[in-house]
Phi, psi and omega in degrees: 000010182299324182294335180289323180061227181267003182289138176262142181240126175249141173242128184242129175243109172285132187218129173227111180056053180241036182299335183286336187236333189296325181296320179294319180296311180299316181299318179297314180294321180297313182293314191270327187241005171242304183281310185282311178230110189286071178269316183271129177265338187210126181237109189242134169248125177266112178281110185263066177059044178293148175251004177248202185266026181308309184298316181294318180296316181296317179295319179296330180279350175115012178268156167271119184262128175239150180269132176303317181292325179292319181289339181250015180303134181090352178250161178302142179288129176233154178248161172108169184298320184300324179291325176293321178296316178300318179297320178295320177295320178295326181280333186285154178242358185289155172286330175241132180238124178251140179246134180225132177294150186263006180254014184286143175245156184055043185291144177234144179295345178297339176301319181278315180298322178295321182287317185275341182306307180298327179291326178283327186275333187226108182293347179277348178275128181255336187207139181232129179251138177274153167219163189190170166279141181237087182298141177242117181264121181279140179269171178295144181236159178277347181186175186294342182245015184292147178225156181275103181228040183283349179138179186295340182272352183294140181236343181289138178252124183232170179189215186271354181283169179289148180304135176085354180291137180256125172264114186305327180233036182283343177283179178076035183291322177295324177301310185288325186269337183234300189294313185295317176299319179297315180297314183298325182281320190248336177227064184300340177298333182265003185295342180281353178282122186292317182234078183296340179259010182304141180271004180246118181198166180213152180205169176283135186305316184295338176277313181299329180288353182260001181242151175284161176242118177290141189290327188255214185284357176276003188298319184291316181290325177295318180300316181295315180295315182293323178291325175301315179292326186280312187242349179087160186296324184296340180268000181254138181225166173221154184221142180281118181256008176092244180240149179234122178247128181203177180287130178265148181264158176281172186296324179299316178295322179296327176296318178294319177299315181299319180296320178293325177295316179297318178299318180294315182297326180306315182296326178287327175294322177297320179298330178272358180080019183268344172228151187282321185264148182287338178228157179298161180300331179219154181234028183240131177253127177255126179231162181239123186248125175266162177082007180269159176271009179239037181288151178273145179303138178069343176269329180060030179212152171267136176272122182246121182246128184232135172280118183251014178296148177238155174241179181225138165278138180290161175306137180303325182294342183268353183292151178294160180301324181295315181292319179297324178295321178295320177296320179296320177296318179297322180294317181293323178294322180294320179295315181296324180284337182271000000 
C-alpha cells in the first residue's frame, strides 16, 4: 500500500432495488480491500429511493448507507442514476472516488483495484474508465423471431439464437447503436474508449467536483464529454476489467436509455455551437408495446409515451457555502449513524 500514501479512497455504489446483488458486492470489497488489504477507506451505498431491502442488506454487509434524498435536501428533486452518483460524491470524503454499479453478478474486487491503480501510479491521470466483455445470455424463445415484450419490468433478453446461448460481447447494445456513433461523429477524440457508457469508473475528487451530473442515463456520456473539455484527453485513461455480468434490460427500456443519451448529447452539441437550440424540439418518446392488456383496437399494441428529458446537478464545487455546509452536516450525521 506504499503507492497509496496518504490518499483516501472512497467507493460509491448507487443502488435502487438491488437487494439481490448489493450485499455480495459490498461483502467482497469489505473482506478483500478493507479488512485484508486496507485500500478502501470508505465504502458507501447510495440508496436511491429503493422499495426493497437494499439499504438494510448493504448496511449488514458493511457499507455506510446514505439516502439520495437526504444528501440532496434543500435542492430540487431529481430522479435517475446521475443524481444518486452526485449524492455519493457529496457524501464521500476520499481524494479518489470510484463508482461501481450495484447490479453486478460474479463481482470481483479487481474492478476497484483496476480503476484506482492508474490514479495511484500516475499523478497526470485524472479519470479512469473501465471496459470489459459483456456476455449476453439468450433466454428460451417460443420461436425463431420471438422477443421479450412482456412490459417494462421484463429483464430477459432474447432473440434468434438458441436458448441458453452466450454471446461473449452481446451486451452493450445502447453503446453500439447510439453512443458510439454519436461519439465517433462529434467527439472522435473519445472514439478509442471501448465502453463509453460503462458504469465503473474512478476519478480525482477535485476534478469530479468541477463537472455537472446529468440526472438520468446520460450521466456517463456527459461525464466523458465534460471531462474531455475540462482536463483533456491525455488525463483520461481506461482499464480492462475482464468480464461484467449484470441484469440485462428489454428493448423497450433500452429505447428509453438511448433517448436520454441523445437528449443529453444535444446539450453538449449546443455548447459547441453545432445545434441552434439548447434542448431538442421534443422530450417525449413514443413506443409500442405488445402483450399488454391495454392494446388499442386494430393496432394490437399499447402506445407508451415517456418523458425522456434530463436535468443536471451543478458541479459540487459551484454550490454556495450554505448548501455545501448542509451537505457536510448530512455526511457527518451519516458517518455518526453508521
